[in-house]
Wavefront OBJ file of the C-alpha trace (Angstrom):
o trace
v -5.025 -6.285 -31.716
v -2.299 -3.907 -32.794
v 0.902 -4.859 -34.579
v 3.705 -5.711 -32.195
v 7.383 -4.889 -32.433
v 9.730 -7.655 -33.542
v 11.048 -8.678 -30.121
v 7.687 -8.447 -28.378
v 5.971 -10.343 -31.186
v 8.244 -13.361 -30.807
v 7.796 -13.260 -27.013
v 4.031 -13.142 -27.504
v 4.172 -16.083 -29.915
v 6.099 -18.161 -27.379
v 3.739 -17.226 -24.532
v 0.661 -18.072 -26.590
v 2.240 -21.365 -27.669
v 2.155 -22.452 -24.022
v -1.188 -20.825 -23.155
v -3.146 -20.236 -26.377
v -6.473 -19.599 -24.628
v -5.221 -16.795 -22.384
v -7.058 -13.522 -22.809
v -4.686 -11.694 -20.433
v -1.392 -12.377 -22.218
v -2.208 -10.455 -25.432
v -3.439 -7.491 -23.369
v -0.251 -7.470 -21.308
v 1.874 -7.559 -24.452
v -0.077 -4.652 -25.943
v 0.782 -2.641 -22.837
v 4.423 -3.803 -22.959
v 4.649 -2.626 -26.574
v 3.083 0.732 -25.657
v 5.634 1.174 -22.876
v 8.518 0.225 -25.202
v 7.445 2.903 -27.689
v 7.013 5.428 -24.869
v 10.468 4.570 -23.502
v 12.078 5.057 -26.919
v 10.404 8.451 -27.303
v 11.485 9.509 -23.812
v 15.080 8.520 -24.592
v 14.924 10.629 -27.784
v 13.737 13.508 -25.602
v 16.573 12.737 -23.160
v 14.084 12.227 -20.312
v 16.047 9.310 -18.922
v 14.301 9.106 -15.543
v 10.893 8.712 -17.182
v 12.358 6.268 -19.699
v 13.711 4.172 -16.828
v 10.256 4.142 -15.209
v 8.692 2.994 -18.498
v 11.346 0.260 -18.747
v 10.681 -0.844 -15.180
v 6.918 -0.885 -15.767
v 7.448 -3.069 -18.843
v 9.626 -5.433 -16.839
v 6.884 -5.756 -14.216
v 4.399 -6.676 -16.937
v 6.808 -9.291 -18.317
v 7.021 -10.739 -14.794
v 3.217 -10.907 -14.743
v 3.280 -12.835 -18.024
v 5.872 -15.221 -16.567
v 3.732 -15.722 -13.469
v 0.611 -16.432 -15.561
v 2.530 -19.000 -17.614
v 4.061 -20.653 -14.551
v 0.665 -20.949 -12.897
v -0.933 -22.334 -16.070
v 1.867 -24.881 -16.558
v 2.053 -25.824 -12.883
v 5.607 -24.561 -12.440
v 6.390 -23.288 -8.914
v 6.771 -19.530 -8.626
v 10.308 -18.214 -8.184
v 11.036 -16.555 -4.878
v 12.286 -12.988 -5.219
v 13.137 -12.500 -1.545
v 16.602 -14.051 -1.643
v 15.428 -17.276 0.020
l 1 2 3 4 5 6 7 8 9 10 11 12 13 14 15 16 17 18 19 20 21 22 23 24 25 26 27 28 29 30 31 32 33 34 35 36 37 38 39 40 41 42 43 44 45 46 47 48 49 50 51 52 53 54 55 56 57 58 59 60 61 62 63 64 65 66 67 68 69 70 71 72 73 74 75 76 77 78 79 80 81 82 83
């Protein structure tokens, strides 16, 4: 596994505290970290539309992590449809 950035590393530690046997969570965080680095590079290049897509993709992966943890812990899924 690669080294993670500071913020992502602490998020990974928390996630693995609650689900230490998950094989999916570390993979998702590797992809989140890759997208964070890509987003930073795109911002440096002033490609803000692509940076926003990378940010949004990372947010979707974080939602996947949340969903995995909720399912594992037996916490009902949040509804995102306003109801």
